[in-house]
N, C-alpha and C positions, 0 to 999 in steps of 0.2 A: 158540248155534252152536259146536260144537267141530270144528275141522278135523282130519281123519284121513288125510289124503293119498290119498283114494280115486281121484284122477285124476292121480296123480303120473306125469310123463313123457308125458302125452297132450298133444295139440295140438287145440284146439277153435275153431270159428268159431261166432259167435252173431250172427244177424241181428237187427235191432231192438234192439241192445244198449245204446243210448244213454239208455233210460229203461224204467221199468215192469218187466215180466216178464224182458225181455231183459238189462237192467241187473243185476237180481238174480241172474240165472242166470250172467252173466259174472263177477260178483263171487264167486259161490259156487264156480264152476268154479276160478278163480284161487286161491281160499283153499284148495281141495283138491289143489292142486299142478299144475293144467294151465297151459299157456301159451295165451293167449286172443286171438283177434282178434276185435274189435268192429266189426260192419259196421252202418252207419246212413247217413242222410242229413243228420242233425243234427250238423254239425261241431262246434259249441262244446260241446254235451252229450256228444258222443262222446269228444271230447279231454278233458273234465273227469272223465269216468268211468275213462278209462285212466290219467290222471294219479293219481287216487285209488287205483286198484288197485295201481299200481306203487309208490306210496309206502307202502301197507300191507304190501306184500310186500317192500319194501327192494330190489327189482331190477326189471328191465324184462320182466315176464312177460306184459304186454299190450300191444296195439297197435291203434290206431284206423284203419280203412280206409274212407273215404267211399264208400258204395256204394248205387246204384239197384238194388235186388234184383229188379226187373222187367226189367233189361237184360242180354241174354246176354253182351255184352262186358264189363260191369261184373263179372259172376260170374267170368269168365275171369281178369280182373285180381285180383279178390280171392283165388282160389284160388292163383294164381301168387305173389303177395305173401306169403301165408300159407306157402307152401312155402319161399320164399326166406328168410323171416324166422325161421321156427320149425321148419319140416320138415313132413312129410306130415300130412295132416288125419286125426285119429282120431275126432273128433266134430263133427257139424254139427247146430246147433239153428236150425231155421226158425222164428223167433219174430216176425219182422216182420208187422205187420197192421193193418188199419184197419176201422172200424165207420162205416157211414152208414145212418141210419134214416129211410127214405122209403118211402111206399106203393108198392107193385108198379107201379100205373099211373102214377105220377108219377116213376118211376125211368127216366132216359134212358139211352140206349145207352152214352154215355161214362161215366157213373157206374158202370153195371153192369160194364163192362170194367175200370175202374180198380179196383174192389173185388176182382175175380177175379184181375186180374194181380198186385196187391199181396199177396193172401192165398194163392192158389192156384198161379199160375204162377210165382212166386218160389220157392216149395217145389220145384216141378218142376224149375226151372233149377238150384237148389242141388244137388239129388240128381244130375242130369246131370253137373254139373262136379266134384262131389266124389267120387262113387262110383268113377270109375277110379283116383283117387289112392289111396283106401282099399282097393281090390281089390289094387293093386300092393303095399300094405303088408301085406296079409293079413286085412284086415277092418277094421270100425269100427262106430260107431253114429250113426244119424240120428234126430233127435228133431223131429217136426213138432207144430204146435200147432192144435188144432181148437177146439171150443166146444160147450156144450149144444146150440146152434144148428146143430151139425153132426149132431145126432141128432133134433132135432124142429124143425118150423117155428116162426116167429115173426113176428107181424104187424109189417110196417114194415121187415122185413130180408131182402128177397128176394135181394138181391145177396150179403149176409153169409152167410145160410144156405146158398146155393148154393155159395159158396167153401168154407165149412167142411164141408159134405157131401163135397165134392170132395177136400178134404185127407185125409179118412178113407179114401176110396176109393183115392187116390193111395198112402197109406201102405200099404195092404195089398197092392197090386200090386207096389210096389217092394220089399216084404219077401219076396214069393215070387220075383221074379226076381234079387234081389241076395243072397238067403241063401246060395247056393252059393259066393259069393265071400267069406262071413264078415262080411257086413254086415248089421246088424240095423236095421230101421226100425220105430219105434213113434210113438204119438201121445199128446200130453198134452191133456186136455180141462179147461181152468180153467173155473170158474164166475165169478160175480161177484167181481172182484179190485180192490183199491183202487190204481188207476192213473190217470194223466192221460186215458188212452184211454176209461175208462169213467165219468169224472166227469160228472154231469149239471148243466148250468148252472142255478144258483139253488137247487139241493137243499141241504138241511141234514142233520145226522145224523139228525134224526127222520125225514126222508123216506127215507133209506137203511134206517133200521130197519123203517119200515113195509113197504118193498118187499121185504126180504129176511128179516124176522122170522119168517115162517111156515116157512121151509125148516128142515131138521134142524138145522144149526148156528147158524141165526139171525143171520148176520153176513156181511159181505163178508170175503173172504180177502186176504191180504197176498202180494205178489210173491215173497217169500222161500219161501212154502209151496208154490208152484208150481216154484220153483227146485230145491226139495228132490226133486221127483218127477223132474224133468229130470236131476238128478245121478244118481239111481239108474239111469235108463235109459242115461245115458252111461257109467256105470261098468261094470266087469266083474261086479258084483253081479247084473245082470240079463242074464247071458250066454245064458240060455235063453228070452229074451223078445223076440219080434218079431211084427209084424203086428197090434199090439193096441192098444187104448185104455186110458188110465189117467187116470181122473178126478181132478181136485182142485177139486171143485165145491161143497164144503160140503153135499152131499146134494141139490143141485138136481134131478138126475136120478133121485132115488130114487122120485119120484112127486109127487102133487099137494101144495102146501103146506098147513100146519096154518091154520085160520082165524085171522085177527089182528083 
């Protein structure tokens, strides 16, 4: 990866930034010149990520703000802290999310609500709190994260699929309403990515190869590959892109996998 300063002068907020896709995105944004606020509930991991980013930059370009992304007051604090520390927000990446695999009729209301609040309500709250700041600044970019399960159903994932379909709908409506303020809203659709969230207990490399070998690229993706798509959407290179899905899924959505 060669940094080219594609986000020089921009301020970015990345939720779920303590690990996985969020961490890779925060690191890439900082490497490209942005000042980055990492929002997460994992204090130790968040502090470590920010310390590493700042060490690499040789300057305090990142800050960790412990945040419950499902809480309205937490978002208010997050945005105020970002503005006080670095200035108005130019980029918001709503990456925080969870997966729960439970059959529909065994999914209780609390679990269903927890998944929707973490994956969908958090994005709604982020947009509500950040968009006014972006509008005052003259515009910005919001990047949400869906999933292939936001375009097709999946057994055992009633709550997750509902939340990820919802993220795509929210993205489109937000793009329509916020476009006149110069705010672009897009959605990244990662496929199977090598992160702690997608790790299957007891699985070996051979198990993963068997599960994903039939898809076009035949492997899991790396968080940095999704971060590269988020970077494009955050940068001015995507200045005419809004209300759309950008897949980084290794071809999962291209069609039925090859026989393996």
